[in-house]
C-alpha positions as CSV (number, residue, x, y, z in Angstrom):
1,M,-64.2,-8.1,139.1
2,G,-66.3,-6.5,141.8
3,K,-68.3,-3.3,141.4
4,R,-66.0,-1.4,143.8
5,E,-62.9,-2.4,141.8
6,K,-64.5,-1.3,138.5
7,Q,-65.4,2.1,140.1
8,K,-61.8,2.5,141.4
9,Q,-60.4,1.7,137.9
10,K,-62.7,4.3,136.4
11,H,-61.7,6.8,139.0
12,D,-58.0,6.2,138.4
13,R,-58.4,6.8,134.6
14,T,-60.3,10.0,135.3
15,Q,-57.5,11.2,137.7
16,R,-54.8,10.5,135.0
17,G,-56.8,12.5,132.5
18,R,-56.9,15.5,134.9
19,D,-53.2,15.2,136.0
20,Y,-52.1,15.4,132.4
21,Y,-52.9,19.1,132.3
22,L,-51.8,20.0,135.8
23,Q,-48.3,21.5,135.8
24,E,-46.5,24.0,137.9
25,N,-47.2,27.5,136.5
26,D,-45.3,30.2,138.4
27,T,-44.2,32.1,135.3
28,A,-47.2,32.0,132.9
29,Q,-48.7,35.4,132.2
30,P,-51.2,37.1,129.9
31,F,-49.8,37.6,126.4
32,S,-48.8,41.2,126.9
33,S,-47.7,40.8,130.5
34,T,-44.5,38.8,131.0
35,S,-44.7,36.0,128.5
36,T,-44.5,35.7,124.7
37,L,-47.1,34.4,122.3
38,S,-46.0,33.9,118.8
39,P,-47.7,34.4,115.4
40,A,-49.3,31.3,114.0
41,D,-46.8,30.2,111.4
42,N,-49.4,28.7,109.1
43,E,-52.4,30.8,109.1
44,E,-54.5,28.7,106.7
45,E,-53.8,25.5,108.7
46,E,-54.6,27.4,112.0
47,E,-57.8,28.8,110.6
48,E,-58.9,25.4,109.4
49,A,-58.1,23.8,112.7
50,I,-60.1,26.3,114.7
51,D,-63.0,26.3,112.3
52,D,-63.2,22.6,112.5
53,A,-63.5,22.9,116.2
54,D,-67.0,24.5,116.1
55,S,-68.8,21.2,115.9
56,D,-66.3,19.5,118.3
57,N,-66.8,22.2,120.8
58,N,-70.6,22.0,120.6
59,N,-70.3,18.3,121.1
60,N,-68.0,18.8,124.1
61,E,-70.5,21.1,125.8
62,Q,-73.4,18.7,125.2
63,H,-71.4,15.6,126.2
64,P,-68.6,16.6,128.5
65,S,-65.8,14.1,128.9
66,H,-64.4,13.3,132.3
67,D,-61.0,13.5,130.7
68,M,-61.5,17.0,129.4
69,P,-59.8,19.7,131.5
70,S,-61.9,22.6,132.6
71,K,-61.6,25.8,130.5
72,F,-60.9,27.6,133.8
73,L,-57.9,25.4,134.5
74,L,-56.6,26.0,131.0
75,Y,-57.0,29.7,131.5
76,Q,-55.1,29.7,134.8
77,Q,-52.3,27.8,133.3
78,S,-51.9,29.8,130.1
79,V,-52.9,33.3,131.1
80,Q,-52.3,33.9,134.8
81,S,-49.3,34.3,137.0
82,P,-50.5,35.3,140.5
83,K,-47.1,35.1,142.2
84,G,-45.7,37.6,139.8
85,D,-48.6,40.0,140.1
86,I,-48.6,39.8,143.9
87,S,-44.9,40.6,144.0
88,Y,-45.6,43.8,142.1
89,L,-48.6,44.6,144.2
90,Q,-46.6,44.4,147.4
91,K,-43.8,46.4,145.9
92,F,-46.2,49.2,144.8
93,F,-47.9,49.3,148.2
94,L,-44.6,49.7,150.0
95,M,-43.4,52.4,147.6
96,Y,-46.5,54.6,147.5
97,V,-48.2,53.9,150.9
98,G,-45.8,52.1,153.3
99,G,-45.9,52.1,157.0
100,R,-47.6,48.7,157.3
101,V,-47.8,45.3,155.6
102,P,-50.7,45.0,153.1
103,L,-53.1,42.3,154.4
104,H,-56.5,43.0,152.8
105,L,-56.9,42.5,149.0
106,Q,-59.9,42.9,146.7
107,E,-59.7,41.3,143.3
108,D,-62.3,42.8,140.9
109,F,-63.3,40.9,137.7
110,C,-61.8,38.0,139.7
111,G,-63.1,35.0,137.6
112,T,-61.8,32.0,139.5
113,A,-60.1,34.3,142.0
114,F,-56.8,32.5,141.3
115,L,-54.8,35.6,142.5
116,S,-56.9,36.0,145.6
117,T,-56.3,32.4,146.7
118,E,-52.6,32.7,146.1
119,W,-52.6,35.9,148.1
120,L,-53.8,34.0,151.2
121,R,-51.0,31.5,151.2
122,S,-48.1,33.7,152.4
123,D,-49.7,35.1,155.7
124,P,-52.5,33.7,157.9
125,R,-53.6,37.2,158.6
126,K,-54.4,38.0,155.0
127,T,-57.9,38.3,153.7
128,A,-59.3,38.5,150.2
129,I,-62.5,39.6,148.5
130,G,-63.4,38.6,144.9
131,L,-66.1,40.1,142.7
132,D,-67.3,38.9,139.3
133,L,-70.4,38.5,137.2
134,D,-69.6,34.9,136.3
135,L,-71.2,32.6,138.9
136,E,-69.8,29.5,137.2
137,A,-66.2,30.8,137.6
138,L,-66.8,31.7,141.2
139,T,-68.2,28.3,141.9
140,W,-65.2,26.6,140.2
141,C,-63.0,28.6,142.6
142,L,-64.9,27.4,145.6
143,E,-64.5,23.8,144.4
144,N,-60.9,23.9,143.1
145,N,-58.8,26.8,144.3
146,I,-59.9,27.6,147.9
147,P,-59.7,24.0,149.3
148,K,-55.9,23.9,148.4
149,I,-55.2,26.8,150.8
150,G,-56.1,24.7,153.8
151,A,-58.8,24.5,156.4
152,D,-59.0,28.2,157.1
153,G,-59.2,29.2,153.5
154,F,-62.9,29.7,153.4
155,S,-62.9,31.9,156.5
156,R,-60.4,34.3,154.9
157,I,-61.9,34.8,151.4
158,S,-65.4,36.0,150.4
159,L,-66.6,35.7,146.8
160,F,-69.4,38.0,145.5
161,H,-71.5,37.6,142.5
162,G,-72.3,41.0,141.0
163,N,-71.4,44.0,138.8
164,V,-68.3,46.1,139.7
165,L,-70.5,49.2,138.9
166,Q,-72.9,48.2,141.6
167,P,-70.6,46.4,144.1
168,L,-72.7,46.9,147.2
169,Q,-75.6,45.0,145.5
170,S,-73.5,41.9,144.8
171,K,-74.4,38.7,146.6
172,L,-72.2,36.5,148.6
173,V,-71.7,33.1,146.9
174,E,-72.8,30.3,149.1
175,M,-72.4,26.5,149.0
176,D,-73.5,23.6,151.1
177,P,-71.2,23.7,154.2
178,E,-71.0,19.9,154.2
179,E,-69.9,19.9,150.6
180,L,-67.2,22.5,151.5
181,V,-65.9,20.3,154.3
182,R,-65.8,17.3,152.0
183,N,-63.8,19.4,149.4
184,I,-61.3,20.6,152.0
185,S,-60.7,17.0,153.1
186,L,-60.4,15.8,149.5
187,S,-58.0,18.6,148.7
188,Q,-55.8,17.9,151.6
189,N,-55.6,14.2,150.7
190,T,-54.8,14.8,147.1
191,E,-52.8,18.0,147.1
192,N,-49.6,16.1,146.5
193,L,-51.1,14.5,143.5
194,Q,-52.3,17.9,142.1
195,V,-55.7,16.6,141.3
196,D,-58.4,19.0,140.2
197,V,-62.2,18.6,140.1
198,L,-63.7,18.8,136.7
199,E,-66.5,21.2,135.8
200,S,-68.9,18.3,135.5
201,D,-68.2,17.4,139.1
202,V,-69.0,20.9,140.5
203,P,-72.2,20.9,142.6
204,T,-74.7,23.7,142.2
205,S,-74.0,26.9,144.1
206,S,-75.9,30.2,144.1
207,S,-75.7,33.8,145.1
208,A,-77.2,34.4,148.5
209,Q,-80.9,35.2,148.4
210,D,-80.9,36.9,151.8
211,D,-80.3,40.6,151.4
212,K,-78.3,40.6,154.6
213,L,-75.6,38.7,152.7
214,T,-75.1,41.4,150.1
215,A,-71.8,43.3,150.1
216,K,-73.6,46.3,151.5
217,N,-74.4,44.4,154.7
218,F,-71.3,42.3,154.9
219,P,-68.6,43.3,157.3
220,M,-65.3,43.9,155.5
221,N,-62.0,45.6,156.3
222,G,-60.9,48.6,154.3
223,R,-58.8,47.1,151.5
224,D,-55.1,47.8,151.3
225,I,-55.0,46.9,147.6
226,V,-57.7,46.6,144.9
227,C,-56.7,45.1,141.6
228,A,-58.3,44.5,138.2
229,F,-56.0,42.4,136.0
230,N,-56.2,40.6,132.7
231,Y,-57.2,43.9,131.0
232,S,-60.6,43.7,132.6
233,C,-61.2,47.4,132.7
234,C,-61.4,47.2,128.9
235,C,-64.8,45.6,129.4
236,L,-66.1,49.0,130.5
237,H,-66.8,50.9,127.3
238,K,-68.0,54.3,128.5
239,R,-65.9,56.9,130.3
240,A,-68.7,57.6,132.8
241,D,-68.7,53.9,133.8
242,L,-64.9,53.8,134.1
243,V,-65.0,56.9,136.5
244,L,-67.9,55.3,138.4
245,Y,-65.9,52.1,138.9
246,F,-62.8,53.9,140.0
247,K,-64.9,55.8,142.6
248,H,-66.2,52.5,144.0
249,V,-62.6,51.3,144.2
250,R,-61.6,54.5,146.0
251,D,-64.4,54.0,148.5
252,A,-63.3,50.4,149.2
253,L,-59.7,51.3,150.0
254,S,-58.6,51.8,153.6
255,T,-58.8,55.2,155.1
256,K,-55.2,54.7,156.2
257,G,-54.2,54.7,152.5
258,G,-54.2,52.1,149.7
259,I,-53.6,51.5,146.1
260,F,-55.5,50.4,143.0
261,V,-53.6,48.5,140.3
262,M,-54.8,47.5,136.9
263,D,-53.1,46.4,133.7
264,L,-53.4,47.5,130.1
265,Y,-51.8,46.6,126.8
266,G,-51.1,48.6,123.7
267,G,-48.8,49.3,120.8
268,T,-49.3,49.4,117.0
269,S,-50.1,45.7,116.9
270,S,-53.0,46.1,119.4
271,E,-54.9,48.1,116.7
272,N,-54.8,45.4,114.0
273,K,-56.3,42.0,113.4
274,L,-54.0,39.6,115.1
275,K,-53.6,36.0,116.0
276,L,-50.9,34.7,118.4
277,Q,-50.4,31.3,119.9
278,R,-48.3,29.8,122.6
279,R,-47.5,26.1,123.0
280,F,-47.6,24.2,126.2
281,P,-46.7,20.6,126.7
282,N,-50.3,19.4,126.5
283,F,-52.2,22.1,124.7
284,T,-51.8,25.2,122.6
285,Y,-53.3,28.6,123.7
286,V,-54.5,30.9,120.9
287,W,-55.2,34.6,121.3
288,E,-57.3,36.0,118.5
289,Q,-57.9,39.7,118.1
290,A,-60.5,40.9,115.6
291,E,-60.5,44.0,113.5
292,F,-60.0,47.2,115.5
293,D,-62.6,50.1,115.2
294,I,-60.5,53.3,115.4
295,I,-63.6,55.5,116.2
296,Q,-65.0,53.4,119.0
297,R,-61.6,51.9,119.9
298,K,-63.2,48.5,120.2
299,T,-62.2,45.0,119.3
300,R,-63.2,41.5,120.2
301,I,-60.8,39.1,121.8
302,S,-61.3,35.3,121.7
303,L,-59.2,32.7,123.5
304,H,-59.0,29.2,122.0
305,F,-57.4,26.0,123.4
306,H,-56.2,23.2,121.2
307,L,-56.0,20.0,123.3
308,K,-53.3,17.6,122.1
309,K,-54.3,14.5,124.0
310,E,-57.9,14.6,123.0
311,Q,-57.2,16.1,119.6
312,R,-59.9,18.6,120.3
313,K,-60.3,22.3,120.2
314,L,-62.2,24.6,122.5
315,R,-63.1,27.5,120.2
316,H,-64.1,30.8,121.9
317,A,-63.6,29.3,125.4
318,F,-63.5,32.9,126.5
319,S,-64.6,35.9,124.4
320,Y,-64.6,39.6,125.3
321,S,-65.7,42.9,123.7
322,W,-63.1,45.4,124.7
323,R,-62.6,49.1,124.4
324,L,-58.9,49.7,124.3
325,W,-58.3,52.6,126.6
326,T,-55.2,54.8,126.4
327,L,-52.9,55.5,129.3
328,P,-53.8,59.2,129.6
329,E,-57.5,58.4,129.6
330,I,-57.0,56.0,132.5
331,R,-55.0,58.6,134.4
332,D,-57.6,61.3,133.9
333,C,-60.4,59.0,135.0
334,L,-58.5,57.9,138.2
335,E,-57.8,61.5,139.1
336,E,-61.4,62.5,138.5
337,A,-62.4,59.6,140.8
338,G,-60.3,61.0,143.7
339,F,-56.9,59.3,143.5
340,R,-54.2,61.6,144.6
341,S,-51.5,60.3,142.2
342,V,-51.2,57.9,139.3
343,H,-48.0,56.0,138.3
344,F,-47.2,54.0,135.1
345,W,-45.0,51.0,135.1
346,V,-44.3,49.9,131.5
347,R,-42.4,47.2,129.7
348,E,-41.8,46.7,126.0
349,M,-43.0,43.4,124.6
350,P,-41.3,41.3,121.8
351,D,-42.2,42.6,118.3
352,T,-45.1,40.4,117.0
353,T,-43.7,40.6,113.5
354,E,-40.3,39.1,114.5
355,I,-40.9,36.6,117.3
356,T,-41.0,32.9,116.4
357,R,-43.0,30.1,117.7
358,T,-41.9,29.2,121.2
359,E,-42.5,26.2,123.5
360,G,-43.4,26.2,127.1
361,F,-43.5,29.6,128.8
362,G,-41.9,31.6,126.0
363,A,-39.1,34.1,125.9
364,G,-38.7,37.5,127.5
365,K,-40.3,36.6,130.8
366,D,-37.5,38.1,132.8
367,I,-37.9,41.6,131.4
368,K,-39.0,43.9,134.2
369,Y,-41.5,46.7,134.4
370,E,-40.0,50.2,135.0
371,E,-41.8,53.3,136.3
372,T,-41.8,56.0,133.6
373,T,-43.5,59.3,132.7
374,S,-42.6,59.0,129.0
375,F,-42.6,55.9,126.7
376,Q,-42.2,55.9,122.9
377,Q,-44.7,53.9,120.9
378,Q,-43.7,50.3,120.2
379,D,-45.2,47.3,118.4
380,S,-46.3,45.9,121.7
381,W,-46.2,47.0,125.3
382,N,-47.8,46.2,128.6
383,A,-48.4,48.4,131.7
384,Y,-49.3,48.3,135.3
385,I,-51.2,51.5,136.3
386,V,-51.1,52.4,140.0
387,G,-53.6,54.7,141.5
388,V,-52.7,55.9,145.0
389,A,-55.5,56.9,147.5
């Protein structure tokens, strides 16, 4: 067998390993958004499985397998549902601003900018800006998400590496133009096969070193919508920082009017140690919430993935230190930052003490959010908070 045939065989095996995890995901959502995670039905077995993953995960990081899916891909499949979020974003804009079609989106704490890239698909006039501190996630987006949009994708989205508290100092993420052209071509040729690039295949990218390519000096339209999803505002622990962030958002919105939308979860179960899991065909997603400090209102959230095919676990694939804000606190901070009105859209989630283990996308995904000014405490709830400028 010739060298070229051997390389092709190896490539085909790699592609099969990737495809195993690639499935349509129009309905998956964060655990408190529109899907259901269920309590681990055997805590001792679950603990043992996750604890055993420590050494496996360390080995995975040192010797990445070409068959191992990216943690960003697993996150997108199990946590995010950009189509559902975008549907609500457009609805909120038409309700509270109206008069025009929203075209310009900014996604803060964007990670892999999965929502931003989905935003671009429906209208060639749409643009998106993503901002995040994680350069690795932004790079993964450039390599995996944007090429699937088409040849004009890179001209309609700008990703910035920086802090949401200092957005104008963030740097445009750049890559080799020849590499980007190659990726677009590969994506167009393999889109029907739903093939993704592994993390180990991602070339080095960096934030722009030229100060001219900071957000301060980068031409951008006033945003119609700014969003911060996946409970990202809980990463800001101080009230002063939350108000400062909301002021930056207010400044970024169009002078013609715009909205800011964030999500938040709560309920009695949110202030206790908690572990929930959700089965997918090829992996299990585990949400682990540590003890809750009632004085600082802080907890630590860890996301784990149990991979069935490899019989491996990615422990602490993502970990966050969160302050769990209350709805009135968020409203007060938005008003202090200059938003003229604040609206709450809330939905009750299944009771964590009663739900049973589910397969696939879980139960209750069709329950809708409703606007309300009063909501009685429940075991678990999720909310969209809309600030109107």
